[in-house]
BATOR-15562 format. One record per atom (N, C-alpha, C): residue number from 1; residue in three letters; atom name; x, y, z. Coordinates in nm, 4 decimals, decimal comma, padded with zeros to 6 digits. Each point is the difference from the previous one (the first is absolute). Layout:
<pts>
{pt NUM; "ALA"; "CA"; {X; Y; Z}} ...
</pts>
This chain:
<pts>
{pt 1; "MET"; "N"; {00,0700; -00,1075; 00,0131}} {pt 1; "MET"; "CA"; {-00,0738; 00,1130; -00,0221}} {pt 1; "MET"; "C"; {00,0976; 00,0902; 00,0168}} {pt 2; "ALA"; "N"; {-00,0342; 00,1142; -00,0826}} {pt 2; "ALA"; "CA"; {00,0515; 00,1382; -00,0397}} {pt 2; "ALA"; "C"; {-00,0212; 00,0375; 00,1346}} {pt 3; "ALA"; "N"; {00,0757; 00,1330; 00,0262}} {pt 3; "ALA"; "CA"; {-00,0077; 00,0965; 00,0976}} {pt 3; "ALA"; "C"; {00,0187; 00,1326; -00,0579}} {pt 4; "ILE"; "N"; {-00,0534; 00,1266; -00,0359}} {pt 4; "ILE"; "CA"; {-00,0378; 00,1087; -00,0575}} {pt 4; "ILE"; "C"; {00,0241; 00,1228; 00,1210}} {pt 5; "THR"; "N"; {00,1034; 00,0781; 00,0131}} {pt 5; "THR"; "CA"; {00,0430; 00,1188; 00,0735}} {pt 5; "THR"; "C"; {-00,0484; 00,1111; -00,0757}} {pt 6; "VAL"; "N"; {-00,0644; 00,0839; 00,0744}} {pt 6; "VAL"; "CA"; {-00,0073; 00,1499; -00,0671}} {pt 6; "VAL"; "C"; {00,0375; 00,0949; 00,1046}} {pt 7; "THR"; "N"; {00,0865; 00,1001; -00,0346}} {pt 7; "THR"; "CA"; {00,0589; 00,0935; 00,0839}} {pt 7; "THR"; "C"; {-00,1279; 00,1646; -00,0023}} {pt 8; "LEU"; "N"; {-00,0314; -00,0151; 00,0869}} {pt 8; "LEU"; "CA"; {-00,0810; 00,1527; 00,0008}} {pt 8; "LEU"; "C"; {00,0560; 00,1328; 00,0880}} {pt 9; "THR"; "N"; {-00,0246; 00,1035; -00,0423}} {pt 9; "THR"; "CA"; {00,0397; 00,0974; 00,0871}} {pt 9; "THR"; "C"; {-00,0994; 00,0523; 00,0728}} {pt 10; "ASP"; "N"; {00,0068; 00,0631; 00,1125}} {pt 10; "ASP"; "CA"; {-00,0620; -00,0025; 00,0998}} {pt 10; "ASP"; "C"; {-00,1488; 00,0764; -00,0520}} {pt 11; "THR"; "N"; {00,0391; 00,0933; -00,0920}} {pt 11; "THR"; "CA"; {-00,1173; 00,0433; -00,0288}} {pt 11; "THR"; "C"; {-00,0881; -00,0723; -00,0961}} {pt 12; "GLU"; "N"; {00,0933; -00,0934; -00,0532}} {pt 12; "GLU"; "CA"; {-00,0880; -00,1435; -00,0796}} {pt 12; "GLU"; "C"; {-00,0612; -00,0603; 00,0453}} {pt 13; "LEU"; "N"; {00,0513; -00,0425; 00,1043}} {pt 13; "LEU"; "CA"; {-00,1208; -00,0831; 00,1258}} {pt 13; "LEU"; "C"; {-00,0713; 00,0720; 00,0701}} {pt 14; "LYS"; "N"; {-00,0071; 00,1313; -00,0029}} {pt 14; "LYS"; "CA"; {-00,1097; 00,0579; 00,1306}} {pt 14; "LYS"; "C"; {-00,0907; -00,0064; -00,1112}} {pt 15; "CYS"; "N"; {00,0268; 00,0511; -00,1341}} {pt 15; "CYS"; "CA"; {-00,1118; 00,0136; -00,1069}} {pt 15; "CYS"; "C"; {-00,0927; -00,1498; -00,0012}} {pt 16; "LEU"; "N"; {00,0806; -00,0985; -00,0160}} {pt 16; "LEU"; "CA"; {-00,0436; -00,1487; -00,0206}} {pt 16; "LEU"; "C"; {-00,1021; -00,0114; 00,1560}} {pt 17; "GLU"; "N"; {00,0723; 00,0187; 00,1013}} {pt 17; "GLU"; "CA"; {-00,0679; -00,0122; 00,1044}} {pt 17; "GLU"; "C"; {-00,1560; 00,0467; 00,0197}} {pt 18; "TYR"; "N"; {-00,0007; 00,1699; -00,0981}} {pt 18; "TYR"; "CA"; {-00,1278; 00,0138; 00,0227}} {pt 18; "TYR"; "C"; {-00,1063; -00,0426; -00,0896}} {pt 19; "ALA"; "N"; {00,0973; -00,0469; -00,0990}} {pt 19; "ALA"; "CA"; {-00,0735; -00,0915; -00,0909}} {pt 19; "ALA"; "C"; {-00,0765; -00,1127; -00,0132}} {pt 20; "ALA"; "N"; {00,0825; -00,1096; 00,0742}} {pt 20; "ALA"; "CA"; {-00,0250; -00,1238; 00,0477}} {pt 20; "ALA"; "C"; {00,0272; -00,0538; 00,1293}} {pt 21; "ASN"; "N"; {-00,0921; -00,0999; 00,0630}} {pt 21; "ASN"; "CA"; {00,0099; -00,0350; 00,1487}} {pt 21; "ASN"; "C"; {00,1587; 00,0158; 00,0312}} {pt 22; "THR"; "N"; {00,0686; -00,1267; -00,0754}} {pt 22; "THR"; "CA"; {00,1358; -00,0015; 00,0059}} {pt 22; "THR"; "C"; {00,0864; 00,0205; -00,1203}} {pt 23; "PRO"; "N"; {00,0843; 00,0531; -00,0609}} {pt 23; "PRO"; "CA"; {00,0887; -00,0004; -00,0877}} {pt 23; "PRO"; "C"; {00,0266; -00,1402; -00,0624}} {pt 24; "GLN"; "N"; {00,0536; -00,0892; 00,1069}} {pt 24; "GLN"; "CA"; {-00,0129; -00,1424; -00,0133}} {pt 24; "GLN"; "C"; {-00,0931; -00,0473; -00,0571}} {pt 25; "ASP"; "N"; {-00,1169; -00,0198; 00,0279}} {pt 25; "ASP"; "CA"; {-00,1266; -00,0392; -00,0296}} {pt 25; "ASP"; "C"; {-00,0475; 00,0444; -00,1210}} {pt 26; "TRP"; "N"; {00,0281; 00,1281; -00,0579}} {pt 26; "TRP"; "CA"; {-00,0305; 00,0611; -00,1405}} {pt 26; "TRP"; "C"; {00,1229; -00,0634; -00,0939}} {pt 27; "ALA"; "N"; {00,1080; -00,0091; 00,0629}} {pt 27; "ALA"; "CA"; {00,0997; -00,0884; -00,1017}} {pt 27; "ALA"; "C"; {00,0086; -00,1133; -00,0522}} {pt 28; "ASP"; "N"; {-00,0471; -00,1078; 00,1120}} {pt 28; "ASP"; "CA"; {-00,0452; -00,1222; -00,0184}} {pt 28; "ASP"; "C"; {-00,1118; 00,0154; -00,1050}} {pt 29; "ASN"; "N"; {-00,1045; 00,0415; 00,0150}} {pt 29; "ASN"; "CA"; {-00,1061; -00,0426; -00,0658}} {pt 29; "ASN"; "C"; {-00,0038; 00,0814; -00,1323}} {pt 30; "ALA"; "N"; {00,1013; 00,1275; -00,0427}} {pt 30; "ALA"; "CA"; {00,0114; 00,0386; -00,1160}} {pt 30; "ALA"; "C"; {00,1040; -00,1242; -00,0609}} {pt 31; "LEU"; "N"; {00,0763; -00,0349; 00,0263}} {pt 31; "LEU"; "CA"; {00,0896; -00,0956; -00,0673}} {pt 31; "LEU"; "C"; {-00,0365; -00,1184; -00,0225}} {pt 32; "LYS"; "N"; {-00,0978; -00,0583; 00,1056}} {pt 32; "LYS"; "CA"; {-00,0640; -00,1402; -00,0400}} {pt 32; "LYS"; "C"; {-00,1562; 00,0149; -00,0627}} {pt 33; "ASN"; "N"; {-00,0257; 00,1147; -00,0284}} {pt 33; "ASN"; "CA"; {-00,1262; 00,0069; -00,0748}} {pt 33; "ASN"; "C"; {00,0592; 00,0357; -00,1777}} {pt 34; "ARG"; "N"; {00,1218; 00,0450; 00,0032}} {pt 34; "ARG"; "CA"; {00,0763; -00,0083; -00,1556}} {pt 34; "ARG"; "C"; {00,0300; -00,0975; 00,0014}} {pt 35; "ALA"; "N"; {00,0420; -00,0879; 00,0791}} {pt 35; "ALA"; "CA"; {00,0715; -00,1258; -00,0064}} {pt 35; "ALA"; "C"; {-00,0982; -00,1142; -00,0688}} {pt 36; "ARG"; "N"; {-00,1442; 00,0399; 00,0217}} {pt 36; "ARG"; "CA"; {-00,0902; -00,0677; -00,0074}} {pt 36; "ARG"; "C"; {-00,0795; 00,0096; -00,1334}} {pt 37; "ILE"; "N"; {00,0467; 00,1563; -00,0417}} {pt 37; "ILE"; "CA"; {-00,0741; 00,0256; -00,1055}} {pt 37; "ILE"; "C"; {00,0971; -00,0250; -00,1021}} {pt 38; "ALA"; "N"; {00,1432; -00,0062; 00,0190}} {pt 38; "ALA"; "CA"; {00,0726; -00,0634; -00,0789}} {pt 38; "ALA"; "C"; {-00,0083; -00,1732; -00,0458}} {pt 39; "LYS"; "N"; {-00,0124; -00,0475; 00,1027}} {pt 39; "LYS"; "CA"; {-00,0320; -00,1476; -00,0081}} {pt 39; "LYS"; "C"; {-00,0983; -00,0531; -00,0781}} {pt 40; "ASP"; "N"; {-00,1224; 00,0622; 00,0146}} {pt 40; "ASP"; "CA"; {-00,1295; 00,0045; -00,1082}} {pt 40; "ASP"; "C"; {00,0673; 00,0373; -00,1068}} {pt 41; "GLU"; "N"; {00,0421; 00,1155; -00,0758}} {pt 41; "GLU"; "CA"; {00,0533; -00,0029; -00,0924}} {pt 41; "GLU"; "C"; {00,0659; -00,1036; -00,0598}} {pt 42; "ILE"; "N"; {00,0973; -00,0742; 00,0763}} {pt 42; "ILE"; "CA"; {00,0585; -00,0689; -00,0365}} {pt 42; "ILE"; "C"; {-00,0472; -00,1504; -00,0510}} {pt 43; "VAL"; "N"; {-00,0757; -00,0253; 00,1125}} {pt 43; "VAL"; "CA"; {-00,0675; -00,1540; -00,0156}} {pt 43; "VAL"; "C"; {-00,1031; 00,0316; -00,1317}} {pt 44; "ALA"; "N"; {-00,0676; 00,1325; -00,0380}} {pt 44; "ALA"; "CA"; {-00,0641; -00,0076; -00,1181}} {pt 44; "ALA"; "C"; {00,0706; 00,0134; -00,1078}} {pt 45; "ALA"; "N"; {00,1351; 00,0342; -00,0192}} {pt 45; "ALA"; "CA"; {00,0579; 00,0438; -00,1083}} {pt 45; "ALA"; "C"; {00,0220; -00,2044; -00,0500}} {pt 46; "LEU"; "N"; {00,0635; -00,0500; 00,1095}} {pt 46; "LEU"; "CA"; {00,0418; -00,1274; -00,0211}} {pt 46; "LEU"; "C"; {-00,0823; -00,0919; -00,0392}} {pt 47; "VAL"; "N"; {-00,1361; 00,0111; 00,0625}} {pt 47; "VAL"; "CA"; {-00,1511; -00,0571; -00,0537}} {pt 47; "VAL"; "C"; {-00,0174; 00,0025; -00,1176}} {pt 48; "GLN"; "N"; {00,0425; 00,1205; -00,0667}} {pt 48; "GLN"; "CA"; {-00,0451; 00,0422; -00,1153}} {pt 48; "GLN"; "C"; {00,1016; -00,0724; -00,1048}} {pt 49; "HIS"; "N"; {00,1493; 00,0206; 00,0280}} {pt 49; "HIS"; "CA"; {00,0786; -00,0842; -00,0718}} {pt 49; "HIS"; "C"; {-00,0084; -00,1204; 00,0081}} {pt 50; "CYS"; "N"; {-00,0131; -00,0877; 00,1198}} {pt 50; "CYS"; "CA"; {00,0122; -00,1025; -00,0289}} {pt 50; "CYS"; "C"; {-00,1485; -00,0958; -00,0818}} {pt 51; "ASN"; "N"; {-00,1567; 00,0874; 00,0103}} {pt 51; "ASN"; "CA"; {-00,0630; -00,0099; -00,0664}} {pt 51; "ASN"; "C"; {00,0213; 00,0037; -00,1009}} {pt 52; "ALA"; "N"; {00,0415; 00,0676; -00,0916}} {pt 52; "ALA"; "CA"; {00,0640; 00,0336; -00,1390}} {pt 52; "ALA"; "C"; {00,1020; -00,0810; -00,0300}} {pt 53; "ASN"; "N"; {00,0713; -00,0939; 00,0698}} {pt 53; "ASN"; "CA"; {00,1138; -00,0512; -00,0406}} {pt 53; "ASN"; "C"; {-00,0088; -00,1558; 00,0308}} {pt 54; "SER"; "N"; {-00,1440; -00,0490; 00,0907}} {pt 54; "SER"; "CA"; {00,0193; -00,1354; 00,0496}} {pt 54; "SER"; "C"; {00,0817; -00,0372; 00,1041}} {pt 55; "VAL"; "N"; {00,0350; 00,0827; 00,0342}} {pt 55; "VAL"; "CA"; {00,1070; -00,0096; 00,1348}} {pt 55; "VAL"; "C"; {-00,0561; -00,0417; 00,1240}} {pt 56; "ALA"; "N"; {00,0205; -00,1050; 00,0823}} {pt 56; "ALA"; "CA"; {-00,0563; -00,0563; 00,1402}} {pt 56; "ALA"; "C"; {00,0154; 00,1548; 00,0981}} {pt 57; "LEU"; "N"; {-00,0990; 00,0213; 00,0234}} {pt 57; "LEU"; "CA"; {-00,0041; 00,1179; 00,1265}} {pt 57; "LEU"; "C"; {00,0838; -00,0704; 00,1374}} {pt 58; "ALA"; "N"; {00,0860; 00,0513; 00,0621}} {pt 58; "ALA"; "CA"; {00,0267; -00,0131; 00,1269}} {pt 58; "ALA"; "C"; {-00,1161; -00,0063; 00,0795}} {pt 59; "VAL"; "N"; {-00,0149; -00,0395; 00,1477}} {pt 59; "VAL"; "CA"; {-00,0753; -00,0503; 00,0928}} {pt 59; "VAL"; "C"; {00,0415; 00,1046; 00,1161}} {pt 60; "GLY"; "N"; {-00,0749; 00,1086; 00,0104}} {pt 60; "GLY"; "CA"; {00,0083; 00,0911; 00,1113}} {pt 60; "GLY"; "C"; {00,0607; 00,1125; -00,0394}} {pt 61; "GLU"; "N"; {-00,0457; 00,1162; 00,0514}} {pt 61; "GLU"; "CA"; {00,0276; 00,1424; -00,0280}} {pt 61; "GLU"; "C"; {00,1672; -00,0186; 00,0073}} {pt 62; "GLU"; "N"; {00,0786; -00,0344; 00,1266}} {pt 62; "GLU"; "CA"; {00,1174; 00,0111; 00,0054}} {pt 62; "GLU"; "C"; {00,0799; -00,0394; -00,1160}} {pt 63; "ALA"; "N"; {-00,0433; -00,1335; -00,0274}} {pt 63; "ALA"; "CA"; {00,0821; -00,0899; -00,1207}} {pt 63; "ALA"; "C"; {-00,0282; 00,0620; -00,1294}} {pt 64; "GLN"; "N"; {-00,1292; 00,0794; 00,0043}} {pt 64; "GLN"; "CA"; {-00,0296; 00,0717; -00,1583}} {pt 64; "GLN"; "C"; {00,0704; 00,1358; 00,0303}} {pt 65; "VAL"; "N"; {00,0265; 00,0509; 00,0410}} {pt 65; "VAL"; "CA"; {00,0723; 00,1259; 00,0184}} {pt 65; "VAL"; "C"; {00,1352; -00,0610; -00,0666}} {pt 66; "ALA"; "N"; {00,0750; -00,1218; 00,0758}} {pt 66; "ALA"; "CA"; {00,1429; -00,0380; -00,0482}} {pt 66; "ALA"; "C"; {-00,0126; -00,0330; -00,1180}} {pt 67; "GLN"; "N"; {-00,0968; -00,0735; -00,0555}} {pt 67; "GLN"; "CA"; {00,0053; -00,0522; -00,1083}} {pt 67; "GLN"; "C"; {-00,0412; 00,1259; -00,1151}} {pt 68; "ALA"; "N"; {-00,0707; 00,0977; 00,0266}} {pt 68; "ALA"; "CA"; {00,0082; 00,1165; -00,1196}} {pt 68; "ALA"; "C"; {00,1464; 00,0474; -00,0203}} {pt 69; "PHE"; "N"; {00,0697; 00,0019; 00,1227}} {pt 69; "PHE"; "CA"; {00,1812; 00,0750; -00,0224}} {pt 69; "PHE"; "C"; {00,0246; -00,1050; -00,0667}} {pt 70; "ASN"; "N"; {00,0254; -00,1549; 00,0224}} {pt 70; "ASN"; "CA"; {00,0715; -00,0541; -00,0631}} {pt 70; "ASN"; "C"; {-00,0213; -00,0253; -00,1225}} {pt 71; "LEU"; "N"; {-00,1131; 00,0315; -00,0500}} {pt 71; "LEU"; "CA"; {-00,0672; -00,0112; -00,1782}} {pt 71; "LEU"; "C"; {00,0487; 00,1025; -00,0009}} {pt 72; "GLY"; "N"; {00,0061; 00,1004; 00,0324}} {pt 72; "GLY"; "CA"; {00,0322; 00,1696; -00,0762}} {pt 72; "GLY"; "C"; {-00,0839; 00,0519; -00,0247}} {pt 73; "VAL"; "N"; {-00,1353; -00,0425; 00,0626}} {pt 73; "VAL"; "CA"; {-00,1208; 00,0699; -00,0251}} {pt 73; "VAL"; "C"; {00,0142; 00,1557; 00,0552}} {pt 74; "VAL"; "N"; {00,0340; -00,0138; 00,1135}} {pt 74; "VAL"; "CA"; {00,0157; 00,1400; 00,0640}} {pt 74; "VAL"; "C"; {00,1648; 00,0202; 00,0415}} {pt 75; "LYS"; "N"; {00,0262; 00,1188; 00,0455}} {pt 75; "LYS"; "CA"; {00,1040; 00,0189; 00,0184}} {pt 75; "LYS"; "C"; {00,0154; 00,1161; 00,0894}} {pt 76; "THR"; "N"; {00,1084; 00,0143; 00,0651}} {pt 76; "THR"; "CA"; {00,0270; 00,1078; 00,1415}} {pt 76; "THR"; "C"; {-00,0339; 00,1286; -00,0498}} {pt 77; "ALA"; "N"; {-00,0589; 00,1174; 00,0304}} {pt 77; "ALA"; "CA"; {00,0230; 00,1292; -00,0228}} {pt 77; "ALA"; "C"; {00,1418; 00,0488; -00,0580}} {pt 78; "ALA"; "N"; {00,1105; -00,0597; 00,1189}} {pt 78; "ALA"; "CA"; {00,1455; 00,0299; -00,0642}} {pt 78; "ALA"; "C"; {-00,0051; -00,0448; -00,1408}} {pt 79; "GLU"; "N"; {-00,0176; -00,1218; 00,0004}} {pt 79; "GLU"; "CA"; {00,0019; -00,0504; -00,1354}} {pt 79; "GLU"; "C"; {-00,0504; 00,0780; -00,1268}} {pt 80; "ARG"; "N"; {-00,0966; 00,0318; 00,0208}} {pt 80; "ARG"; "CA"; {-00,1021; 00,0814; -00,1051}} {pt 80; "ARG"; "C"; {00,0774; 00,1236; -00,0196}} {pt 81; "GLN"; "N"; {00,0336; 00,0539; 00,1216}} {pt 81; "GLN"; "CA"; {00,0400; 00,1602; -00,0318}} {pt 81; "GLN"; "C"; {00,1580; -00,0081; -00,0786}} {pt 82; "ALA"; "N"; {00,0849; -00,1246; 00,0450}} {pt 82; "ALA"; "CA"; {00,1413; -00,0005; -00,0726}} {pt 82; "ALA"; "C"; {-00,0143; -00,0426; -00,1701}} {pt 83; "GLU"; "N"; {-00,1132; -00,0704; -00,0244}} {pt 83; "GLU"; "CA"; {-00,0373; -00,0147; -00,1289}} {pt 83; "GLU"; "C"; {-00,0605; 00,1446; -00,0661}} {pt 84; "SER"; "N"; {-00,0798; 00,0443; 00,0763}} {pt 84; "SER"; "CA"; {-00,0580; 00,1222; -00,0969}} {pt 84; "SER"; "C"; {00,1237; 00,1260; -00,0368}} {pt 85; "GLU"; "N"; {00,0942; 00,0336; 00,1315}} {pt 85; "GLU"; "CA"; {00,0967; 00,0568; 00,0024}} {pt 85; "GLU"; "C"; {00,1329; -00,0512; -00,1314}} {pt 86; "ALA"; "N"; {00,0127; -00,1182; -00,0051}} {pt 86; "ALA"; "CA"; {00,0556; -00,0798; -00,0898}} {pt 86; "ALA"; "C"; {-00,0566; 00,0430; -00,1518}} {pt 87; "ALA"; "N"; {-00,1320; -00,0117; -00,0141}} {pt 87; "ALA"; "CA"; {-00,0431; 00,0353; -00,1495}} {pt 87; "ALA"; "C"; {-00,0081; 00,1386; 00,0042}} {pt 88; "ALA"; "N"; {-00,0300; 00,0597; 00,0951}} {pt 88; "ALA"; "CA"; {00,0181; 00,1913; -00,0251}} {pt 88; "ALA"; "C"; {00,1646; 00,0337; -00,0671}} {pt 89; "ALA"; "N"; {00,0694; -00,0824; 00,0887}} {pt 89; "ALA"; "CA"; {00,1301; 00,0387; -00,0268}} {pt 89; "ALA"; "C"; {00,0427; -00,0429; -00,1516}} {pt 90; "ALA"; "N"; {-00,0385; -00,1110; -00,0296}} {pt 90; "ALA"; "CA"; {00,0018; -00,0409; -00,1530}} {pt 90; "ALA"; "C"; {-00,0428; 00,0768; -00,1052}} {pt 91; "MET"; "N"; {-00,1186; 00,0480; 00,0594}} {pt 91; "MET"; "CA"; {-00,0794; 00,0624; -00,1426}} {pt 91; "MET"; "C"; {00,0554; 00,1615; -00,0050}} {pt 92; "ALA"; "N"; {00,0894; 00,0604; 00,1475}} {pt 92; "ALA"; "CA"; {00,0715; 00,1095; -00,0170}} {pt 92; "ALA"; "C"; {00,1153; 00,0148; -00,0791}} {pt 93; "GLU"; "N"; {00,0616; -00,1387; -00,0311}} {pt 93; "GLU"; "CA"; {00,1185; -00,0305; -00,0752}} {pt 93; "GLU"; "C"; {-00,0104; 00,0348; -00,1557}} 
</pts>
């Protein structure tokens, strides 16, 4: 399991304390909800790919996320950005 650490200024902390019961609860909820949305997008892309290509779908969401990455159906945001930057650089030449 990964741990994500965020450093806030005193002012930023006070502002979050104003906006949420606890900043930690807010951060946990925001991160977990974004991960859930990404998981739904990944599984949908995998199901579409598997149906279109007659590929057996892995069982369970954890296995399906892994399968999507292993088959190259999805890539990390960093990989997509690097590819986009490389394509832009190639066009600029």
